[in-house]
Structure formats: structure tokens, C-alpha cells
N, C-alpha and C positions, 0 to 999 in steps of 0.2 A: 674226078680222076685221082688215082693214088699217086702221091708224091714219091719220087725216087731220089736216089743219091745223085743222079744226073741233074735233077732240078735244083738240088742244093748247091751243086758245083756251079751251075749257071748263075744262080742268084748271088752267090758269094764272089763270083769272078775268079774262082780258083779251080785247080784241076780236081778230077775225081779222086786221084791218088791222095792229094792233100786232105780232101774231105774224109776219105777212108781212114787216114792216119788219125785225124781228130776223133772220129767215131770210136776207133779202137784204142784211144788214149796213148798213142805213140808219143814219145818225148822229143821227137825230131821236128816238130812244127813250131814256127815262130808264134809268139803270143798274139801278135797282131792278126795273123792269118787264122789262128785258132778261134779268136773272137769273131772274125768275119763268118766263119763256118757255123759257130754256135748261134749267131744272130740270124743267119739264113735259115737254120733249122727251126728256130723259134717262130720266125715269120711265116714259114710254110707249114708249121705244125708237123714237122717230120720226126718220126720216131723210128729209129733203126730196128730191124728185126733182131731180137735178142739171140735167137738160135744161130742166125747167120753170123752175128758179131762174135759170139763165143767160138764158133768154128774157125773164124778168121784169126782169132787170138790164140787158138789152141787151148782154150779154157771153157769150162761149163758155166762159170759164174755161180756155182752152187757149193756151199760148204755143208758137210754132214755133221750132225751132232748126235752122238750116242749117249743115252742116259737110261738109267734103270727105272726111274719113277719121276712123276711131276707132282706127287702128293707131298710137297715140301715147299714152303714159301721162300726159303733160302735158295733152293735150286731154281725155283721160278724166277727169282730176281736175277740170278746169274744168266739164265737163258734169255731173259728180256734184254739184258745188257749186250749179250752176244749178238742177238738179232738186230738191235739198234746199231751197234758198231759195224756189223757187216753191211747193213743197208746203206750206211754212210759211205762205205767203200764200193758200193755197187754189186754186192753179193746177196744171194738168196740163201736162207737157212732151211735145210731139210732135216727133220727129226726122225730118229729111230729110237723107240722106247721099248726096251726089253730087258728082262732080268737074265736072259741067256746070251752069252757072248756071241756064239756063232749064228744066232738068229739075225744079228745085225749084218754079219758078213755074207750070209746066204741071200740077204736082200740085195737086189741088183743095184740099189742106190750106192752101196759101198763098194763099187768097182772103180778102177782108176779112170775109166772114161765117163763116169757119171758125176763125180765130185772132184773139185780141185784140192780138197783137203778135208780132214776130219778132226773134230774136237771131241774128246772123251771126258764126260763130266761125272765125277765120283764113280769110276769104273770098278766093277768087282771082277776078280780073276783077270786083272789087267795084263798079266804076262802074255796071255793068249791074244789079246788085242794087239799088243806091241809086235808080236811075232807075225801075225797076219798082215798088219798094215805095212810093216817093213818088207814083207815078201811081195806085197802088191805095189810097193814103191809109192805109196800115197803119203803126202806130207800130213803130219798130225801133231797135236799137242794134247797133254793130259791136264785136267784141272781137278784138284782135290783127290789126287791119286793115292793109292795105298802103299806103294813102295817107291823108294828113290831109285830112279833109273838114270845113271850118268849119260847114257846114250840117247835120252829122250828129253825134249823140252817140256817143262811142266810149270804149273802155278799151284802153290800150296799155301795153306794157312799155318802160322806158327801155333799149332794146337797145344804144344807144351806150355808156351807162355800164357795162352788163354786159360789152361787148367790151373797154372800157378797163380795167375792174377785173381781168378775166381775164388780160389781157396784162401789166398792171402787177404782178400776183402773180408771174408768171414772171420778170419783170425784177428784182423785189425778191429773188428767189432766186438772182440772179447770172447768169441766162441772157441771152445777147446774140444768139445765133443762134436766132431764134424764127420758126416757120412758122405760117401760118394756112390752114386748109382751110375756105373759105367756103361758104355755102349758096346755093341757086338764086337767080338774078337777080330773078324777079318779087316776091320777098318783101322787104318793108321791113326785117324783122328781120335778113335776110342783109346788106343794105347797111349797116345801122346798126352791126351787130357788126363788120363789116369796117372801118367808119369809126373805131370805137373802138379797134380793133387798131392802125390806122395812126397815130392821134393819140398813143397811149401810147408807141409805138415812137419817133416823132419827138420827143416830149417828153423821152425818155431819150437822144436823140442817136443812135438806132439806125436802120438802114435797113429799112423795112417792105416789102421787095420779095419776100420769100419767101411767096408767096400761090398757093394751088392751088384750082381750082374744084371744089366738091363739090355734093351734092344732098340733104343731110340723111339720108344712108343709111349703113349699116354698110359696104356695098360701096364707096362713094366714099372713105371713110376708109382702108379696106384698100388700095384701088388706089393712092391718092396716096402712102401710106407705102411700099408695095412698090416704087414707082417711085424714091423717094429711096434706098431701100436698094440697089436694083440699080445705081443711078448711083454709089454709093459716097460720096454727099454727103448726110448726115443732120443735121437740126437738133438742138440739144440740148433743145429744148422745142417742143411743138406745141399750138396753140390750135385745137380743133375747134369748128365753128360750132354743133354740137349733140351731145348725148350719144351718139346712134346712130353718128355719124361717129367720135367718140372711141373707141367700142367696136371699130370697124374698125381704127383706128390701133393700139390696144393688141394686137389679134389679130395684125396683121402684124408688129409688133415682137417679140412672143413667139415667133411661128413662125420668126423669123430669129435667135432666141437672145439678143435684147436684154432687159435688165432694166429694169423701170419702178418707181421713177423714177431708179434709179442711172445708167442710160445715157441715157434720154430721159424728160423730164417731159411729162405729157399732162393737159390740162384741157378739159372739155366745157362744155355750156350746156343748161339745162332742169331738171336734177336729175330725170331719169326714174326710174321705180320701181326699176329694176335697178341704178342707179348705186351704191347702197350695198351691193349684193349681189355686184357684180363684184369680181374679184381681180386687181390691187389695187383697192380701193374708189376710185371716181372722184372727183377734185376737179372741181367744176363750179360754174356760176352758176345759182342756183335762181330760177326764175320763180314768182311768187306766184299759183298757179293758183286757190286758194280766194278770194283777194281779187279776182281778175279776175272770177270768176263772180258773186260777191256784188255787186260794183259794177255789173256789167252788168244784173243783175236789178233792182236798186234804181233805176237810171236808166230802164229800160224801164217799170216799174210807175208811176213818177212821170209819165211821158209819158201812159200810159194813163189814169191818174186825173186828169190835167190840173193836177197840182200844180207842174209845171215847164213853162215855155214856151221856155226858152233852151237851145240845144245846148251840151253840155259834153264836153270831152275830159279823161279821167282818166288820168294817167300814173303807173304803179306802179314802185317801185324793186326791182331784182333784188338777190340776196344771194350773196356769195362763200361757198361751202361747201368748206372745205379737208379733204381726206381723204388717201389714200395715194399717189395717182398723180403727185403733184408733189413735188419735193424740190430742195434746194440743188445747184447745179452743182458737180460734184466736181473737174473739171479744165478 
């Protein structure tokens, strides 16, 4: 016979109302009584119906995550942390993966009665997201967003500092001819890393003119480096805007017979999963993926619970990870 809430009430010696309050995590139950209910539920192997519980609480127990791609180990790490953190809080994660903004909103999952809140990870055309979510009155936060929105809670990385530290590391090794392969223009991370590169070069009295456009891909790193090799003018150090670009740089250098870092030093950005497996192991700037996911979930749940009313921007610090692909300039 299926165990009901009435059986739990009888076993615990408490009222059905008290059992219901414990199930729905109401804060008005004495700890002693709450434990009695939990013990009775465990003894009877009672599992409350999730749909009914959500209805009673006026919540779905689901958080939506909008993301443009999962072909990136940094984003994968952020998503994993978000999922783990939500699970600890009793929420399920629903993914919407699309490069088109309104594809996410046309999906019935992103309606106010289907999710309790939304996390946007590295959104493109985020102004449209902000407008739609505010119109639907769905609580949301943005992670790794491209614009600063005073009226929106967000978690970002200090990409300027990361770009500065990457470039300064190369300068400290004695390099003066340093090139930067930047990321695509729509991304704030691209422009901030470029700004950090320029500032570090200028602070050292160096000319920051050696800049090549990239697109956060292995192909763009390979193409830019191959062009320098063919022209006969190669920098002694290269700061790639992300690790994938750096992998392309190293591949082109190896194919042309150059040694890394003896001939050319290479530094990336992100600390992708393969960065420590590549040979030589890649020096890079690590983004705090776990911290980003954790802060994002905490901010969103505070909005949902009503414990915070003011929008907050959390800025996280990146970390220089020195491995084998950078070295002192030899000549």
C-alpha cells in the first residue's frame, strides 16, 4: 500500500499540517518536531510528490540555464558547479542551448510558470534577454555578461587584470616583441583582455601595436601565427585571448619547426581542461569557474527567496598559472 502524508502524521504523532510544513520547508516548525517528521518519513520510506509539493509552495523547483554552447570546458565547469549547487538547495536544472536569443524564450520552459528563475551564461545580445525576462517578471542573473547593467545582478571576471597579468608575465621574462591574438568583438572579455594587454605594454614603455584579430578558436590561432611565420617576422612571445587560440598558435609553431618556449613563448586564457595535458603544458590565466557558478546560484536564489532587493555585480579575480609554454627570452 502506498504511504501517504496521513501515515507520516500518525507515525510521528504530529498533525498533518505540521508534516506538510516540514515537507514544504516552512520555517515555523520546531526543530524537535521537524526531526520527528523526518524520522517518520525515513522509517516509512515516504517520498512526497514533487509536483504537488511545488504547487503547494507556489514554485516549480526548476531553474533554467540559457547558454550558447557547451563546446568549452570552462563553460562546462561553470554549468557543473551550477547544477551541483542547485541540487544541494533542492532545485533541478533545465538547459536551453541556442545561439538565438528568442529561441530560448519561445521555448515553453522559459515562462514564468515553468521555472523559478533563469541563469544566463555568456549571453550574446543580452539586452534582448534582459528586456524579455523583466517583462515576464522572472528572477534572473547573468554570468560572464558582455555589458554592465546596473539594474541586473551579475557575476563577471576581471578580464582586464587577466590580460594585464598575462602580458606582464611575458614582459617579466624579458620579452619586448609581444603579440596579442584577441577574441571576437561582441565579447566584453575580448575587449577587456585587449585593454589589459595594451596597458601592460604601455606601462613597460613598449609598443602594443602587434595585434591580430581572432575568434576564440584553434583555427584563428593557427592562421595568425602561420601568417607571421610566412612573413618572416615572428614575435618572441604571443598572448592568445583564450586557450583554444593558444593551441592553434602552438600547432603552427611546431609544424614550422619552432620550439616552445625556447623560440617563442605562448600564454593562453581560461585554463581549459586540456591545458595541462598539452605538450608543452600551457601557461594560462585561470578563470574561477566554480566560484562563478556558486556566486550565480547564490545571487539568484536570494532574489527568488526575497532576501535581497538590490542588484549586485560580483567581480572575480583570475589567476596566473605558470607551466611550460613560457620562458625567458634567450636572445
